[in-house]
C-alpha positions as CSV (number, residue, x, y, z in Angstrom):
1,X,189.4,-189.9,-88.3
2,X,191.2,-186.5,-88.7
3,X,190.0,-186.0,-92.2
4,X,186.4,-186.8,-91.2
5,X,186.6,-184.4,-88.3
6,X,187.9,-181.6,-90.5
7,X,185.2,-182.3,-93.0
8,X,182.5,-182.1,-90.3
9,X,184.0,-178.9,-88.9
10,X,183.9,-177.4,-92.4
11,X,180.3,-178.5,-92.8
12,X,179.5,-176.9,-89.4
13,X,181.0,-173.6,-90.5
14,X,179.0,-173.6,-93.7
15,X,175.8,-174.4,-92.0
16,X,176.3,-171.8,-89.2
17,X,177.2,-169.0,-91.6
18,X,174.3,-170.0,-93.9
19,X,171.8,-169.9,-91.1
20,X,172.7,-166.3,-90.1
21,X,172.6,-165.1,-93.7
22,X,169.3,-166.8,-94.2
23,X,168.0,-165.1,-91.1
24,X,169.1,-161.7,-92.4
25,X,167.3,-162.3,-95.7
26,X,164.2,-163.6,-94.0
27,X,163.9,-160.7,-91.7
28,X,164.7,-158.2,-94.5
29,X,161.8,-159.7,-96.5
30,X,159.5,-159.5,-93.4
31,X,160.3,-155.9,-92.9
32,X,159.6,-155.1,-96.5
33,X,156.2,-156.7,-96.3
34,X,155.4,-154.9,-93.1
35,X,156.4,-151.6,-94.6
36,X,154.2,-152.2,-97.6
37,X,151.3,-153.2,-95.2
38,X,151.1,-156.5,-97.1
39,X,148.2,-158.7,-96.2
40,X,149.7,-161.8,-97.9
41,X,152.7,-162.2,-95.7
42,X,151.0,-164.3,-93.0
43,X,148.5,-167.0,-92.7
44,X,145.3,-166.8,-90.7
45,X,147.2,-168.4,-87.8
46,X,149.9,-165.7,-87.9
47,X,152.7,-167.7,-89.4
48,X,154.6,-166.8,-92.6
49,X,152.7,-167.6,-95.8
50,X,154.3,-169.5,-98.7
51,X,154.4,-166.2,-100.6
52,X,156.4,-164.6,-97.7
53,X,158.8,-167.5,-97.5
54,X,159.3,-167.4,-101.3
55,X,160.1,-163.7,-101.1
56,X,162.6,-164.4,-98.3
57,X,164.3,-167.0,-100.4
58,X,165.1,-164.6,-103.3
59,X,167.0,-162.1,-101.2
60,X,170.8,-162.2,-101.9
61,X,171.6,-163.0,-98.3
62,X,169.3,-166.0,-98.3
63,X,170.6,-167.3,-101.6
64,X,174.2,-167.1,-100.5
65,X,173.2,-168.8,-97.3
66,X,171.5,-171.5,-99.3
67,X,174.6,-172.1,-101.4
68,X,176.5,-172.5,-98.1
69,X,173.9,-174.9,-96.9
70,X,174.3,-177.1,-100.0
71,X,178.1,-177.0,-99.5
72,X,177.6,-178.0,-95.9
73,X,175.2,-180.8,-96.9
74,X,177.9,-182.3,-99.2
75,X,180.6,-182.0,-96.6
76,X,178.2,-183.3,-93.9
77,X,177.2,-186.3,-96.0
78,X,180.9,-187.2,-96.5
79,X,181.6,-186.8,-92.8
80,X,178.6,-189.1,-92.0
81,X,180.3,-191.9,-93.9
82,X,183.7,-191.3,-92.3
83,X,182.7,-190.9,-88.6
84,X,180.3,-192.4,-86.1
85,X,177.0,-190.6,-86.4
86,X,177.0,-189.4,-82.8
87,X,180.3,-187.6,-83.5
88,X,179.7,-186.3,-87.1
89,X,176.2,-185.0,-86.3
90,X,177.3,-183.4,-83.1
91,X,180.3,-181.7,-84.7
92,X,178.1,-180.5,-87.5
93,X,175.5,-179.2,-85.0
94,X,178.2,-177.0,-83.5
95,X,177.2,-174.6,-86.2
96,X,175.2,-173.2,-83.3
97,X,178.4,-171.6,-82.1
98,X,179.1,-170.1,-85.5
99,X,175.5,-168.9,-85.7
100,X,175.6,-167.3,-82.2
101,X,178.9,-165.5,-82.8
102,X,178.0,-164.2,-86.3
103,X,174.6,-163.0,-84.9
104,X,176.5,-160.4,-82.9
105,X,177.7,-158.7,-86.0
106,X,175.0,-159.4,-88.6
107,X,171.9,-159.3,-86.5
108,X,172.9,-156.8,-83.8
109,X,172.5,-159.4,-81.0
110,X,174.5,-159.2,-77.8
111,X,174.9,-162.6,-76.1
112,X,174.3,-162.8,-72.4
113,X,176.7,-164.6,-70.0
114,X,174.5,-167.7,-69.8
115,X,174.5,-167.9,-73.6
116,X,178.3,-167.7,-73.6
117,X,178.5,-170.3,-70.9
118,X,176.2,-172.6,-72.9
119,X,178.3,-172.2,-76.0
120,X,181.3,-173.1,-73.9
121,X,179.5,-176.3,-72.7
122,X,178.9,-177.3,-76.3
123,X,182.5,-176.7,-77.3
124,X,183.7,-178.7,-74.3
125,X,181.3,-181.5,-75.1
126,X,182.7,-181.7,-78.7
127,X,186.2,-182.2,-77.3
128,X,184.9,-185.1,-75.1
129,X,183.1,-186.7,-78.1
130,X,186.1,-186.4,-80.4
131,X,188.4,-188.0,-77.7
132,X,186.0,-190.9,-77.0
133,X,184.8,-191.7,-80.5
134,X,185.8,-195.0,-82.0
135,X,185.1,-196.5,-85.4
136,X,182.0,-195.9,-87.4
137,X,179.8,-198.9,-88.1
138,X,179.5,-200.6,-91.5
139,X,176.3,-198.8,-92.4
140,X,174.7,-202.0,-93.5
141,X,171.0,-202.2,-92.7
142,X,168.1,-204.4,-93.6
143,X,166.1,-203.2,-96.6
144,X,163.1,-202.7,-94.3
145,X,165.2,-200.0,-92.5
146,X,165.5,-198.1,-95.7
147,X,161.7,-198.2,-96.2
148,X,161.1,-197.2,-92.6
149,X,163.4,-194.2,-93.0
150,X,161.4,-193.1,-96.0
151,X,158.0,-193.6,-94.3
152,X,159.0,-191.8,-91.0
153,X,160.6,-189.0,-93.0
154,X,157.3,-188.5,-95.0
155,X,155.2,-188.5,-91.8
156,X,157.5,-186.1,-89.9
157,X,158.0,-183.7,-92.8
158,X,154.5,-183.5,-94.2
159,X,152.7,-183.8,-90.8
160,X,155.2,-181.3,-89.3
161,X,154.6,-178.8,-92.1
162,X,150.8,-178.9,-91.5
163,X,151.3,-178.5,-87.7
164,X,153.7,-175.6,-88.2
165,X,151.2,-173.8,-90.5
166,X,148.3,-174.4,-88.0
167,X,150.3,-173.1,-85.0
168,X,151.5,-170.1,-87.0
169,X,153.7,-167.6,-85.1
170,X,154.0,-170.0,-82.1
171,X,155.7,-172.7,-84.1
172,X,159.3,-171.4,-84.3
173,X,160.9,-174.0,-82.0
174,X,158.8,-176.8,-83.4
175,X,159.8,-175.8,-86.9
176,X,163.4,-175.8,-85.9
177,X,163.1,-179.2,-84.2
178,X,161.4,-180.7,-87.2
179,X,164.0,-179.3,-89.6
180,X,166.7,-180.8,-87.4
181,X,165.0,-184.2,-87.5
182,X,164.9,-183.8,-91.3
183,X,168.6,-183.1,-91.4
184,X,169.2,-186.0,-89.0
185,X,167.4,-188.3,-91.4
186,X,169.8,-187.1,-94.1
187,X,172.7,-188.3,-92.0
188,X,171.2,-191.7,-91.4
189,X,170.1,-192.0,-95.0
190,X,173.6,-191.1,-96.3
191,X,175.1,-193.8,-94.0
192,X,172.9,-196.6,-95.2
193,X,172.5,-195.5,-98.8
194,X,173.2,-198.3,-101.4
195,X,175.0,-197.8,-104.7
196,X,177.7,-195.4,-103.4
197,X,180.7,-197.6,-102.8
198,X,181.1,-199.0,-105.4
199,X,179.0,-196.5,-107.4
200,X,176.0,-198.2,-109.0
201,X,173.4,-195.7,-110.4
202,X,170.5,-198.2,-110.8
203,X,171.0,-199.5,-107.2
204,X,171.2,-195.9,-106.0
205,X,168.0,-194.8,-107.7
206,X,166.1,-197.9,-106.4
207,X,167.0,-197.2,-102.8
208,X,164.2,-195.7,-100.7
209,X,166.8,-194.0,-98.5
210,X,167.7,-191.7,-101.4
211,X,164.1,-190.3,-101.5
212,X,164.1,-190.0,-97.7
213,X,167.2,-187.8,-98.1
214,X,165.6,-185.7,-100.8
215,X,162.3,-185.2,-99.0
216,X,163.9,-184.5,-95.6
217,X,166.4,-182.1,-97.1
218,X,163.8,-180.1,-99.1
219,X,161.1,-179.8,-96.5
220,X,163.7,-179.5,-93.7
221,X,165.1,-176.5,-95.4
222,X,161.6,-174.9,-95.8
223,X,160.9,-175.5,-92.1
224,X,164.2,-174.0,-91.1
225,X,163.4,-170.9,-93.2
226,X,160.0,-170.6,-91.4
227,X,161.7,-170.9,-88.0
228,X,164.2,-168.2,-88.9
229,X,161.3,-165.9,-90.1
230,X,159.2,-166.1,-86.9
231,X,161.6,-166.8,-84.1
232,X,165.0,-166.4,-82.4
233,X,167.8,-167.4,-84.7
234,X,169.7,-168.9,-81.8
235,X,166.6,-170.6,-80.4
236,X,165.6,-172.1,-83.8
237,X,169.1,-173.3,-84.4
238,X,169.4,-174.9,-81.0
239,X,166.1,-176.8,-81.6
240,X,167.6,-177.9,-84.9
241,X,170.7,-179.1,-83.1
242,X,168.7,-181.3,-80.8
243,X,166.7,-182.8,-83.7
244,X,169.7,-183.5,-85.9
245,X,171.9,-184.9,-83.1
246,X,169.9,-187.1,-80.6
247,X,168.0,-189.5,-82.8
248,X,170.7,-190.1,-85.5
249,X,173.3,-190.6,-82.7
250,X,171.1,-193.3,-81.1
251,X,170.4,-194.9,-84.4
252,X,174.1,-195.1,-85.2
253,X,174.9,-196.8,-81.9
254,X,171.9,-199.1,-81.7
255,X,171.5,-200.1,-85.3
256,X,174.5,-199.2,-87.4
257,X,177.4,-200.4,-85.1
258,X,178.9,-197.0,-84.2
259,X,181.2,-197.4,-81.2
260,X,183.4,-195.5,-78.7
261,X,187.0,-196.3,-77.8
262,X,187.5,-199.0,-75.3
263,X,186.8,-197.8,-71.8
264,X,185.6,-194.4,-73.0
265,X,181.9,-195.1,-73.5
266,X,181.2,-192.9,-70.4
267,X,183.0,-190.0,-72.0
268,X,181.1,-190.4,-75.2
269,X,177.8,-190.4,-73.3
270,X,178.8,-187.4,-71.2
271,X,179.9,-185.5,-74.2
272,X,176.7,-186.3,-76.1
273,X,174.5,-185.3,-73.2
274,X,176.4,-182.1,-72.5
275,X,176.2,-181.1,-76.2
276,X,172.5,-181.5,-76.2
277,X,172.1,-179.7,-72.9
278,X,174.2,-176.8,-74.1
279,X,172.1,-176.5,-77.2
280,X,168.9,-176.5,-75.2
281,X,170.4,-173.8,-72.9
282,X,171.2,-171.6,-75.8
283,X,167.6,-172.0,-76.9
284,X,166.3,-171.2,-73.4
285,X,168.5,-168.1,-73.1
286,X,168.2,-167.1,-76.7
287,X,167.1,-163.6,-77.7
288,X,163.4,-163.0,-77.7
289,X,161.4,-162.7,-80.9
290,X,161.8,-159.3,-82.4
291,X,165.1,-158.6,-80.8
292,X,166.9,-158.3,-84.1
293,X,167.7,-154.8,-85.1
294,X,166.1,-153.4,-88.3
295,X,168.6,-153.3,-91.1
296,X,169.9,-149.8,-91.9
297,X,169.1,-148.3,-95.2
298,X,171.8,-148.9,-97.9
299,X,172.6,-145.2,-98.1
300,X,173.3,-145.0,-94.3
301,X,177.0,-144.3,-93.5
302,X,177.1,-146.1,-90.2
303,X,176.5,-149.8,-90.8
304,X,177.3,-151.0,-87.3
305,X,174.2,-152.6,-85.8
306,X,173.1,-151.4,-82.4
307,X,172.7,-154.2,-79.8
308,X,169.2,-154.3,-78.4
309,X,169.4,-157.2,-76.0
310,X,170.5,-156.7,-72.4
311,X,171.9,-159.3,-70.1
């Protein structure tokens, strides 16, 4: 249990740091396109174009953030096999706290009292969950479950991408939520994946859950990038938290045998609900779009960002 918790915490730190660095890269790219009066940076609906997203992905900040995301993915996958999903996914989703704190320095954001209170609620909820969590389930699932995971992942990721592009600049929270559902599908997929223990490559390749993981991870990363380009980094991350926590946690309990300690089911439920409520509160009180401070020019001596948000 302790090793699993430490692994999930490390994954959370990687994801949180990566999100902020990706936001810095995304916004730097957006400013460059705006300064160049580019007409290819947005779609007809006002959202970021594929070209704009690709340019954001080649900034050094975004690339470092992506490396951290891959590291977080590996650690998160390991945690998902060592802990109940309602615990591993919730601890990993605490990257929201890392994101919010780093945003103060790197994005020039000053958090309000309600945001700090919401972050405190999330941290308290994680303590409750860690105390109440019992053993993870076996991870055994009918073959049909593997196929359903792939089908649902395809529908959510492809249909969601189309919806986000049609909604354009209004789709930040939706994109964050969909990316969270994608990352949640990764957690479920890793838990039920065949051919891991013992390792059997043919069995692994033949498992539909593997392709659900790859599709959800790839498109989920793209949707997360879009959310960071057009919306509040804290709001987008909070929506992601809800998506990657609620559904996987329920699936783990209802279908995969995850349990709480004897007599502490109430504490697990309370911790889970508080964690989700805290994440939603951070999204509600998150900084408005456009609150990020323009990045100073490299030659500027004073590199301290100036907060623009008031409580």
